[in-house]
C-alpha positions in Angstrom: 0.0 0.0 0.0 1.4 3.4 -0.9 2.5 5.6 1.9 0.7 9.0 2.4 2.7 12.0 1.5 3.8 14.4 4.3 5.3 17.9 3.8 8.0 18.5 6.4 10.0 21.7 6.8 13.6 21.3 8.1 13.2 24.6 10.1 11.1 22.4 12.5 14.3 20.5 13.5 12.6 17.3 14.7 14.7 15.0 16.8 16.5 12.2 14.8 14.3 9.4 16.2 11.2 11.3 15.2 12.5 12.0 11.7 13.2 8.3 11.3 9.6 7.6 12.4 8.3 10.1 9.9 10.2 8.5 7.0 9.1 5.0 8.1 5.4 5.9 7.9 5.2 8.6 5.2 6.6 9.6 1.9 8.3 12.8 3.2 8.8 15.9 1.1 11.4 18.1 2.8 11.6 21.8 2.3 13.6 24.4 4.3 10.5 26.5 5.3 7.0 27.3 4.1 8.6 30.2 2.2 9.9 27.5 -0.2 6.5 25.9 -0.9 5.9 25.0 -4.5 2.5 24.3 -6.1 3.8 20.8 -6.9 4.7 20.0 -3.3 1.4 21.3 -1.9 -0.5 19.4 -4.5 1.1 16.1 -3.4 0.6 16.6 0.4 -1.8 14.4 2.4 -0.4 15.9 5.5 1.4 19.2 6.3 3.5 19.8 9.4 3.3 23.5 10.0 5.9 25.5 12.0 5.0 28.5 14.1 5.6 31.9 12.4 4.3 30.8 9.0 0.6 31.3 8.4 -1.1 28.5 6.5 -3.8 30.5 4.7 -6.8 29.6 2.5 -4.8 30.2 -0.6 -2.2 27.5 0.3 -4.9 25.2 1.6 -6.7 25.4 -1.8 -3.5 24.4 -3.6 -3.2 21.3 -1.5 -6.0 19.3 -3.3 -5.2 16.0 -1.5 -4.8 17.5 1.9 -6.4 15.6 4.8 -4.5 16.7 7.9 -2.8 19.9 9.0 -0.6 19.3 12.1 1.6 21.3 14.5 3.3 20.2 17.7 2.0 23.4 19.5 -0.7 24.0 22.0 -2.1 27.0 20.0 -2.7 27.4 16.3 -2.6 31.1 15.4 -0.5 30.0 12.3 -3.4 27.9 10.9 -6.7 29.1 9.4 -8.5 26.4 11.4 -12.1 27.4 10.4 -11.3 27.4 6.7 -9.5 24.1 6.9 -12.3 22.4 8.7 -14.8 23.8 6.3 -12.9 21.9 3.7 -13.2 18.7 5.7 -9.5 18.9 6.7 -8.6 17.7 10.2 -6.4 20.0 12.3 -4.1 18.1 14.8 -2.3 20.0 17.5 -1.5 19.5 21.2 -4.5 21.6 22.2 -7.1 19.8 24.4 -4.8 16.8 25.0 -4.6 17.6 28.7 -3.5 14.1 29.9 -0.5 14.2 27.7 0.3 17.8 28.3 0.2 17.3 32.0 3.5 15.4 31.5 5.1 18.3 29.7 6.4 20.6 32.4 9.3 22.8 31.1 7.3 26.0 30.6 6.1 25.9 34.3 9.7 25.1 35.3 11.1 28.1 33.4 8.5 30.3 35.0 9.8 29.3 38.4 13.4 29.8 37.3 12.6 33.3 36.3 10.8 34.0 39.6 13.9 32.8 41.5 16.2 34.8 39.3 14.2 38.0 39.8 13.5 37.8 43.5 17.0 36.7 44.5 19.0 39.0 42.1 20.9 36.1 40.7 21.6 37.8 37.4 23.2 40.8 39.1 25.2 38.6 41.5 26.4 36.4 38.6 27.6 39.4 36.6 29.4 40.8 39.6 31.2 37.6 40.3 32.5 37.5 36.7 34.1 40.9 37.4 36.1 39.1 40.2 34.1 40.3 43.1 32.8 38.2 46.0 30.3 40.3 48.0 26.9 39.0 48.9 25.5 42.2 50.5 24.4 44.1 47.4 22.4 41.2 46.2 20.0 40.3 49.0 16.4 39.6 48.0 13.7 41.8 49.5 11.7 38.9 50.9 11.6 35.1 51.4 9.3 33.5 48.9 7.4 32.0 51.8 6.5 35.5 52.9 5.3 36.5 49.4 2.0 36.1 47.6 1.8 34.6 44.1 -0.9 35.7 41.7 -1.7 33.3 38.8 -3.6 34.8 35.8 -5.2 31.8 34.2 -5.5 28.5 36.1 -5.3 26.1 33.2 -2.7 23.4 32.8 0.5 25.5 33.2 -1.1 27.9 35.7 -2.0 24.9 37.9 1.5 23.6 37.8 3.0 27.0 38.7 0.4 27.3 41.5 1.5 23.9 42.9 5.1 25.0 42.9 4.1 28.1 44.8 2.3 26.1 47.4 5.5 23.9 47.8 7.5 27.1 48.5 5.0 28.0 51.2 3.6 31.0 49.3 0.1 32.4 49.5 -1.4 31.6 46.1 -4.3 33.4 44.5 -5.7 33.1 41.0 -8.1 34.8 38.6 -9.7 32.7 35.9 -13.4 33.3 34.9 -13.6 29.9 33.3 -12.3 27.9 36.3 -13.7 27.1 39.8 -11.1 25.5 42.1 -12.2 23.9 45.3 -8.7 24.1 47.0 -8.3 25.8 50.4 -4.7 26.6 49.6 -5.5 28.5 46.4 -7.8 31.6 46.7 -9.9 32.7 43.8 -10.3 36.4 43.3 -13.1 38.1 41.3 -11.1 40.2 38.9 -7.7 40.7 37.3 -7.5 44.1 38.9 -7.9 42.5 42.3 -5.4 39.8 41.6 -2.6 42.2 40.6 -3.3 44.6 43.5 -2.7 41.9 46.1 0.1 39.8 44.6 3.8 40.2 45.1 4.5 38.1 42.0 2.1 38.0 39.0 2.5 35.2 36.4 0.5 35.0 33.2 -0.8 31.6 31.8 -3.6 32.8 29.5 -4.2 31.7 25.9 -4.0 34.4 23.3 -7.4 35.2 21.8 -9.0 38.3 20.4 -10.5 39.2 23.8 -7.1 38.7 25.6 -5.1 40.8 23.2 -3.2 43.6 25.0 -4.8 42.4 28.3 -1.9 43.7 30.4 -2.0 47.3 29.5 -1.3 50.7 31.1 -4.6 50.7 32.9 -4.0 47.3 34.5 -0.4 48.2 35.5 -1.9 51.1 37.5 -3.5 48.5 39.8 -0.3 46.5 40.4 1.0 46.3 44.0 4.0 48.6 44.4 7.2 46.7 44.0 5.6 43.6 42.5 7.3 41.2 40.0 5.8 40.3 36.6 6.4 37.1 34.6 5.1 36.2 31.1 5.9 32.8 29.7 2.5 32.7 27.8 2.1 34.8 24.7 3.7 38.2 23.9 0.4 39.5 22.5 -1.1 39.5 25.9 1.2 42.3 27.0 1.5 46.0 26.0 5.3 46.2 26.0 5.4 50.0 26.2 3.2 49.8 29.4 5.6 47.2 30.9 8.6 49.5 30.2 6.8 52.4 31.9 6.0 50.3 34.9 9.6 49.4 35.3 10.9 52.9 34.8 8.4 54.5 37.3 9.2 51.7 39.8 5.7 50.3 39.9 7.4 47.0 39.3 10.5 45.8 41.1 11.3 43.5 38.2 9.9 41.5 35.2 10.8 38.5 33.1 9.4 37.6 29.7 10.1 34.6 27.6 7.7 35.7 24.8 7.5 38.8 22.7 5.0 40.7 20.6 5.0 39.8 16.9 7.9 37.4 17.4 6.7 35.2 14.5 6.2 38.1 12.0 8.7 38.9 9.2 11.3 41.4 10.2 11.0 40.6 13.9 14.7 40.1 14.5 15.7 43.5 13.1 12.9 45.3 15.0 13.8 43.4 18.2 17.4 44.7 18.1 16.1 48.2 18.4 13.3 47.6 20.8 13.2 49.9 23.9 12.7 46.9 26.2 15.8 45.3 25.0 17.8 48.5 25.5 16.4 48.7 29.0 17.4 45.1 29.7 20.9 45.7 28.5 21.3 48.4 31.2 19.2 47.0 34.0 19.2 43.6 35.7 15.6 43.8 36.9 14.3 42.8 33.4 15.1 39.3 32.1 14.3 38.5 28.5 14.6 34.9 27.1 14.0 33.8 23.5 10.8 31.7 23.9 12.6 28.8 25.6 9.7 27.8 27.8 9.1 24.4 26.2 12.7 23.9 25.2 14.0 20.7 26.7 15.2 17.9 24.5 12.9 15.4 26.1 9.9 17.7 25.8 10.7 18.3 22.1 11.0 14.6 21.5 7.8 13.7 23.4 5.6 16.4 21.7 7.0 15.6 18.2 6.4 11.9 18.6 2.9 12.5 20.1 1.9 14.6 17.0 3.3 12.0 14.6 1.4 9.2 16.2 -1.7 11.3 16.4 -1.4 12.0 12.7 -1.2 8.3 12.0 -4.3 7.6 14.1 -6.4 10.4 12.6 -5.3 9.5 9.0 -6.7 6.0 9.6 -10.0 7.5 10.8 -10.2 9.9 7.9 -9.5 7.0 5.4 -12.0 4.7 7.2 -14.7 7.5 7.2 -14.2 8.0 3.5 -14.5 4.3 2.9 -17.7 4.1 4.9 -19.2 7.0 3.0 -18.4 5.3 -0.3 -19.8 2.0 0.9 -23.1 3.2 2.4 -23.7 6.1 -0.1 -25.9 7.8 2.4 -25.8 11.4 3.5 -25.7 12.8 6.9 -28.6 15.2 7.4 -28.6 18.2 9.7 -30.8 16.7 12.4 -30.3 15.8 16.0 -31.8 12.5 17.2 -32.1 11.2 20.7 -31.5 7.5 21.5 -32.7 5.9 24.7 -31.2 2.4 25.2 -33.6 0.6 27.6 -33.2 -3.1 28.0 -35.5 -5.1 30.2 -33.0 -6.9 32.3 -31.4 -5.5 35.5 -29.5 -7.1 38.3 -30.7 -4.6 40.9 -34.4 -3.7 40.2 -36.8 -5.8 38.1 -37.7 -3.9 34.9 -35.7 -0.9 36.4 -36.3 1.4 33.4 -40.1 1.6 34.1 -40.1 1.3 37.9 -42.1 4.0 39.6 -40.3 7.1 40.7 -42.5 9.7 42.4 -45.5 8.3 40.7 -44.0 8.2 37.2 -42.1 5.4 35.3 -38.4 6.1 35.5 -37.9 6.3 31.8 -40.5 9.1 31.6 -38.0 11.6 32.9 -35.6 11.4 30.0 -38.4 11.1 27.5 -39.8 14.5 28.8 -36.3 16.0 28.7 -35.9 14.9 25.1 -39.3 16.3 24.1 -38.5 19.6 25.8 -35.2 20.0 23.9 -35.3 22.6 21.2 -32.7 20.7 19.2 -34.0 17.1 19.1 -36.2 16.2 16.1 -36.5 12.5 16.6 -36.6 10.2 19.7 -35.8 6.5 19.4 -36.0 3.9 22.1 -33.9 0.7 21.6 -35.4 -2.2 23.6 -36.1 -5.9 23.4 -38.7 -5.7 26.2 -42.4 -5.6 25.2 -43.5 -3.6 28.3 -41.0 -0.9 27.8 -41.9 -0.8 24.1 -45.6 -0.4 24.8 -45.0 2.4 27.4 -42.7 4.3 24.9 -45.3 4.0 22.1 -48.0 5.4 24.5 -45.7 8.3 25.1 -45.4 8.9 21.3 -41.8 7.6 21.2 -40.5 5.6 18.2 -39.3 2.1 19.2 -36.6 0.1 17.4 -36.4 -3.6 18.4 -33.0 -4.6 19.9 -31.5 -7.9 18.9 -31.5 -10.5 21.7 -27.7 -10.8 21.8 -27.4 -7.0 22.5 -29.8 -7.2 25.5 -27.4 -9.3 27.6 -25.2 -8.0 30.5 -22.1 -8.2 28.4 -23.5 -6.0 25.6 -21.8 -2.5 25.5 -23.7 0.7 24.8 -21.3 1.3 21.9 -22.4 -1.9 20.2 -26.1 -1.2 20.8 -25.8 2.2 19.2 -23.7 1.0 16.3 -26.2 -1.8 15.5 -29.1 0.6 15.7 -27.5 3.2 13.4 -26.4 0.6 10.8 -30.0 -0.9 10.7 -31.5 2.6 10.3 -29.1 3.4 7.5 -30.2 0.2 5.7 -33.8 1.3 5.8 -33.5 5.1 5.4 -31.7 7.4 3.0 -30.0 9.5 5.7 -28.8 9.5 9.2 -28.6 12.4 11.8 -25.4 14.3 12.0 -25.6 14.3 15.8 -26.9 11.7 18.2 -27.9 12.3 21.8 -27.5 9.3 24.1 -29.9 9.5 27.1 -29.7 6.9 29.8 -33.2 5.9 31.0 -32.0 5.6 34.6 -30.8 9.2 34.8 -34.0 11.1 35.9 -32.5 14.6 36.3 -31.4 15.3 32.8 -32.2 19.0 32.0 -33.3 20.0 28.5 -30.9 23.0 28.8 -28.0 20.6 29.3 -29.0 18.7 26.2 -29.2 21.8 24.1 -26.0 23.3 25.4 -24.1 20.1 24.6 -25.5 20.0 21.1 -24.6 23.6 20.6 -21.0 23.0 21.8 -20.6 20.1 19.3 -22.1 22.1 16.4 -19.8 25.1 17.2 -16.6 22.9 17.3 -16.1 21.3 13.9 -13.0 19.5 15.1 -14.7 17.8 17.9 -16.4 14.4 17.6 -18.4 14.4 20.9 -19.4 16.2 24.0 -19.7 14.5 27.4 -21.5 15.8 30.5 -19.1 15.2 33.3 -19.3 15.8 37.1 -16.6 16.0 39.7 -16.2 13.3 42.4 -14.3 13.3 45.6 -11.0 11.4 45.8 -12.6 8.8 48.1 -15.1 8.0 45.4 -12.4 6.9 42.9 -11.2 3.4 42.1 -8.0 4.2 44.1 -10.1 3.6 47.2 -11.5 0.2 46.1 -10.5 -2.3 48.7 -11.3 -5.9 47.6 -12.3 -7.8 44.6 -15.1 -10.1 45.8 -14.2 -13.8 46.1 -10.6 -13.2 45.1 -9.4 -11.6 48.4 -7.4 -9.0 46.5 -6.8 -6.1 48.8 -6.2 -2.5 47.6 -6.5 -2.4 43.8 -4.4 0.3 42.1 -1.9 -0.1 44.8 0.9 1.9 43.0 -1.5 4.8 42.6 -2.5 4.7 46.2 1.2 5.0 47.2 1.4 8.1 45.1 -1.7 9.6 46.7 -1.8 8.1 50.1 -3.6 11.1 51.6 -7.0 11.8 50.0 -6.3 15.6 50.3 -3.4 15.1 48.0 -5.2 13.2 45.3 -6.1 14.9 42.0 -9.6 16.0 41.2 -11.5 13.4 39.2 -14.4 13.6 36.9 -16.8 10.8 35.8 -19.5 10.6 33.1 -22.6 12.7 33.8 -25.9 11.6 32.4 -25.6 12.8 28.9 -23.4 12.0 25.8 -23.7 13.8 22.5 -21.7 12.6 19.5 -21.4 12.7 15.7 -22.8 9.6 14.0 -19.7 9.3 11.9 -17.7 8.5 15.0 -19.7 5.3 15.3 -19.7 4.5 11.6 -15.9 5.0 11.2 -14.6 3.3 14.3 -17.5 2.3 16.5 -16.5 4.8 19.1 -18.9 7.1 20.8 -16.3 9.7 21.5 -14.1 9.9 18.4 -10.7 11.5 18.5 -11.7 14.6 20.3 -14.3 14.9 23.0 -15.3 18.1 24.8 -16.3 18.1 28.5 -19.5 19.8 29.7 -19.5 20.2 33.5 -22.8 19.6 35.3 -23.5 19.7 39.1 -23.2 16.2 40.6 -26.8 16.0 41.7 -28.0 16.2 38.0 -25.7 13.3 37.1 -27.4 10.9 39.5 -28.0 7.4 38.1 -30.6 5.1 39.6 -28.7 1.9 39.8 -30.4 0.2 42.8 -33.1 0.4 45.4 -31.2 2.9 47.5 -30.7 5.3 44.6 -34.4 5.0 43.9 -35.2 6.2 47.4 -32.8 9.0 47.2 -34.1 10.2 43.9 -37.7 10.0 45.1 -36.8 12.1 48.2 -35.0 14.7 46.1 -38.0 15.1 43.9 -40.5 15.3 46.7 -38.4 17.8 48.6 -38.1 20.1 45.6 -34.3 20.1 45.7 -34.3 19.0 42.0 -37.1 19.2 39.6 -37.8 17.1 36.5 -39.1 18.8 33.3 -42.6 17.3 33.5 -43.3 18.4 37.1 -42.1 22.0 36.5 -45.4 22.9 34.9 -47.7 22.0 32.0 -45.7 22.4 28.8 -47.0 24.0 25.7 -47.1 21.7 22.6 -44.3 23.7 21.0 -41.5 24.2 23.6 -39.2 27.1 23.3 -36.4 25.9 25.5 -34.1 28.8 25.2 -36.5 31.6 26.0 -35.0 35.0 25.6 -34.6 36.7 29.0 -32.8 39.8 30.4 -31.6 40.3 33.9 -32.5 43.7 35.3 -31.5 45.5 38.5 -33.4 48.7 39.2 -31.6 51.1 41.5 -32.0 54.6 42.8 -29.6 56.6 44.8 -31.9 58.0 47.5 -34.4 56.0 49.6 -37.3 57.4 51.6 -35.9 55.5 54.7 -32.1 55.5 54.2 -30.1 58.5 52.8 -27.9 57.6 49.8 -28.6 53.9 50.5 -26.9 52.5 47.4 -23.5 54.1 47.9 -23.1 54.4 51.7 -20.7 51.9 53.4 -22.1 48.4 53.8 -20.0 45.5 55.1 -16.8 47.0 53.7 -18.3 47.7 50.3 -21.6 49.2 49.1 -24.9 47.8 48.0 -24.4 49.0 44.4 -21.0 47.2 44.2 -22.5 44.0 45.5 -25.4 44.3 43.0 -23.1 45.1 40.0 -20.7 42.3 40.7 -23.6 39.9 40.9 -25.2 41.2 37.7 -21.8 41.0 35.9 -21.4 37.3 36.8 -24.8 36.3 35.3 -23.4 35.5 31.9 -26.2 33.0 31.0 -28.7 35.8 30.4 -29.2 37.3 27.0 -28.8 40.9 28.4 -27.8 42.4 31.7 -29.3 45.8 32.5 -28.7 48.2 35.3 -31.6 50.6 35.3 -30.8 54.0 36.9 -31.4 57.7 36.5 -28.6 59.3 38.5 -25.2 60.1 36.9 -23.4 58.8 40.0 -24.9 55.3 39.6 -24.4 55.3 35.9 -20.7 56.0 36.3 -20.3 53.1 38.7 -22.1 50.7 36.2 -20.0 52.0 33.3 -17.0 50.2 34.8 -18.5 46.8 33.8 -18.4 46.3 30.0 -20.9 43.4 30.1 -23.6 45.5 31.8 -25.8 47.8 29.8 -27.1 50.9 31.5 -30.8 51.4 31.0 -31.9 55.0 31.4 -34.8 55.7 33.8 -36.8 58.9 34.0 -36.0 61.1 37.0 -39.7 60.9 38.0 -39.5 57.1 38.2 -36.9 57.3 41.1 -38.3 60.3 42.9 -39.5 59.6 46.5 -43.1 58.5 46.9 -45.4 55.9 45.3 -45.9 55.9 41.6 -48.0 53.7 39.2 -46.0 50.7 37.8 -46.2 52.3 34.3 -44.2 55.2 35.6 -41.8 53.3 37.9 -41.1 50.6 35.3 -41.5 52.5 32.1 -38.0 51.4 31.0 -39.2 47.8 30.8 -40.7 48.7 27.4 -37.2 49.2 26.0 -35.9 45.8 27.0 -35.4 43.7 23.8 -36.3 40.3 25.2 -39.7 38.7 25.8 -39.0 38.0 29.5 -37.5 40.1 32.3 -35.8 38.7 35.4 -35.9 41.5 37.9 -33.3 41.3 40.8 -33.7 43.5 43.9 -30.6 45.8 44.2 -30.9 45.6 48.0 -31.0 41.8 48.3 -27.3 41.5 49.1 -27.6 37.9 50.3 -29.2 36.6 47.1 -26.7 34.2 45.5 -25.8 33.7 41.9 -26.5 29.9 42.4 -30.1 30.6 43.4 -30.6 32.9 40.4 -29.2 30.2 38.1 -31.5 27.6 39.6 -34.5 29.9 39.1 -33.3 30.5 35.5 -33.2 26.8 34.8 -36.6 26.2 36.2 -38.0 29.1 34.2 -36.4 27.6 31.0 -38.4 24.4 31.2 -41.8 25.7 32.3 -44.5 27.8 30.7 -46.0 29.7 33.7 -46.8 33.3 33.0 -44.7 34.8 35.8 -42.5 33.8 38.7 -41.8 35.2 42.2 -39.3 34.3 44.9 -40.9 33.3 48.2 -39.9 32.0 51.6 -41.8 29.4 53.7 -43.4 30.7 56.9 -45.6 29.5 59.7 -45.9 32.9 61.2 -49.2 34.7 61.7 -49.4 38.0 60.0 -51.3 40.9 61.7 -52.4 44.4 60.7 -51.5 47.3 63.0 -54.9 46.9 64.6 -54.3 43.3 65.5 -56.4 41.7 62.8 -54.9 38.4 61.6 -54.4 38.3 57.9 -54.8 34.5 57.6 -58.1 32.6 57.7 -57.3 30.8 61.0 -57.8 32.1 64.5 -54.3 32.6 66.0 -55.7 32.2 69.6 -56.8 28.6 68.8 -53.6 27.6 67.1 -51.1 29.4 69.3 -48.2 27.0 68.5 -46.8 27.7 65.1 -45.7 24.1 64.7 -49.4 23.2 64.5 -50.1 25.6 61.6 -49.8 24.9 57.9 -46.8 26.1 55.9 -47.6 29.3 54.0 -45.4 31.2 51.5 -44.5 34.8 52.0 -43.5 36.9 49.0 -39.9 37.9 48.9 -38.8 40.9 46.8 -35.4 39.3 46.0 -36.4 38.6 42.4 -39.4 38.0 40.1 -39.8 37.2 36.4 -42.4 38.8 34.2 -43.5 38.7 30.5 -42.6 42.1 29.1 -45.5 42.3 26.6 -48.1 41.3 29.2 -46.7 44.0 31.5 -47.1 46.6 28.8 -50.5 45.3 27.7 -52.0 45.3 31.3 -50.5 48.7 32.2 -48.1 47.3 34.7 -49.8 44.2 36.2 -47.1 41.7 37.1 -49.2 38.7 37.7 -52.9 37.7 37.7 -53.0 35.8 41.0 -54.7 32.8 39.4 -53.3 29.4 40.5 -49.6 29.1 39.5 -49.4 32.8 38.5 -47.0 33.7 39.8 -45.1 30.4 40.0 -43.5 30.2 43.4 -39.7 29.7 43.7 -38.7 29.2 47.3 -35.4 30.7 48.6 -33.8 30.8 52.0 -35.0 33.4 54.5 -31.5 34.9 54.5 -31.6 35.4 50.7 -34.8 37.3 51.2 -33.3 40.0 53.5 -34.1 43.4 52.0 -31.9 46.3 53.2 -34.6 48.9 53.5 -34.4 50.7 56.9 -31.6 52.1 59.1 -32.0 49.2 61.5 -31.8 46.7 58.7 -28.8 48.5 57.2 -26.9 48.2 60.5 -28.0 44.6 61.3 -27.6 43.1 57.7 -24.3 44.9 57.2 -22.9 43.0 60.2 -24.5 39.7 59.1 -23.1 40.1 55.6 -19.6 40.9 56.8 -19.8 37.9 59.2 -21.0 35.6 56.3 -18.1 36.7 54.0 -15.6 36.4 56.8 -16.9 32.8 57.6 -16.6 31.9 53.9 -13.0 33.2 53.8 -12.1 31.3 57.0 -13.6 28.1 55.6 -11.7 28.5 52.4 -8.4 28.9 54.2 -8.9 26.1 56.7 
């Protein structure tokens, strides 16, 4: 069989062993650099290995008519037009997303630490002085021990996590900022903004990928927030840093020192000549507090060898998949359509509960829960149940679900889900002209699947052409992992994975683990080409652990039943009667109304409250609600507008001065600005509900997305009797007969923490928020503390102390 042709540039300087591997597997065309590309070489290439600094553009891609794979042994790919390549059906292979492998590649993190040591201990100055023949330690003392300094990590990904772990080993106080990461580690403190991180850190190290929104991230404005006398390290990307701003920070002594291993435009033509005249280089030539190294972060021979070999073997694997996929397409002659189908594999047998898939859970068959979730999804166009059991088939048909009979041999305990799905797809392709592009695998024993999770996973896969699947995952504690399995039954084997246990003898030292959640979304071609649900690249989608619950035995069934009855989790069908056509992703804006003055508390929004202000608490909360379509801060006063203007993700919504003036006003005056909100629904959050958490808002948002009630209101449960000032009880019971509140029924009291209304209905009814018919508004219970409304001088004083105490407790817990 003829070898595939690979275009290799000698400027890559692969290690000898890897060059031999390339020549053994490929017909290699060698050129000095992409500048020497010829139309003949490009036309022959099945694979191109692209070096950094040479952009593989659409023009070159179009000339490579046979091209199947573009590869680069780099973590980023700014030198490849990835979108264009994938639009042509060309696979792009890099180190990106191969976290397991990359966790073994440590030189960039090690260099970061070397630069930190060099800067803080003045080793460069000391070395130069010794070369002059001097031996005097006094001029070169560091200002502080590292164990007395704080380390700020900007970006807690793979490298950031490594550098953070080194910092902990040195006894440093480690903080990080990363809006995409939540780290449950008492030794690493997460801060809310980059400005906060640099203001409290003695050393700041960048580990952020370069993207359009991170370009020039460290600029003059940010350097103004740096702690006086701090150190700055960049081993990430030069484009993240404004080099003129760095020079100014060094010259004006904002920074005590800096070290950079990367430079702006280092891969552009003419860089070398421009670098020789760069002001930063001239500064470094005359000052020892700036260290510049030539992008040597990943430069160890063993790292080069490992990454080159990994990419070569990845190319070989992907090439097999591409060729197999082409072969399958030729054989079956079917087309993939643009649909999304859900598959529910539901066999009748179970070792734990007879006919487990249709056992009763809270009065409904267990399988009903995923059926309703699939029906509620805005993406799924066809739902198929694969089963060999007549009872399950009958129930599914009653629910309007298509049933495909499963062969008997695939209904046994040893049958894998992969084989079941592959068999189903192949049989469908024999009958039909097309197959769905994307398949959603729903486990019938996972009752807490949310339609929003389904749709988000589908959108992730549709938005990432290079990915083959998306998996819902959930974190598990170290004790839950197989490292803690003690015995194999009947074999008396004690402590499986013993070598791993030795490495992680203390559960606090074990790594964080993730397991499958309740949802897998994959491209049908992954099954057809290699009978693999996940393909060569699978994206993770994190869900809370409670939603990933699987009913595997009687105990699980009891727990799930209790969770449903308690209201801790809610399944789609019990969240309200659904309309026939479900709009899962309903458009909704979050709004906080605020006014400077209050009739009870002067300048309430800006006066000191628990070390901050109510407006700052409200704005920070609103800024973090990135799942809403819009985030509005509705104000009239310039002072409040200026505060809100500091948040680029928050839109200021102008209110009329009469709307915020003291005294009662009709809703159409107070909330006139609702008419200018572009979404159908409005999620209104009370600016003075300081204790209301983002997690509660998120839960209410999820409930809202899968129900069709006209409006929603936060409430708190109460057994208290409510009286008028004249002593008249506002309930329908006599308080003198039922004096003990434990004997009374539970009522719900309206909380003003948040409510959700339909904008058009509000306008049409001249400001009526809800009709007070059953389930309008729909009640969403919250905790009494989250319902605290700071509205009087007494409440201001009390709640300020409580809020401060709460934040202090959280901080102490995080440090313990």
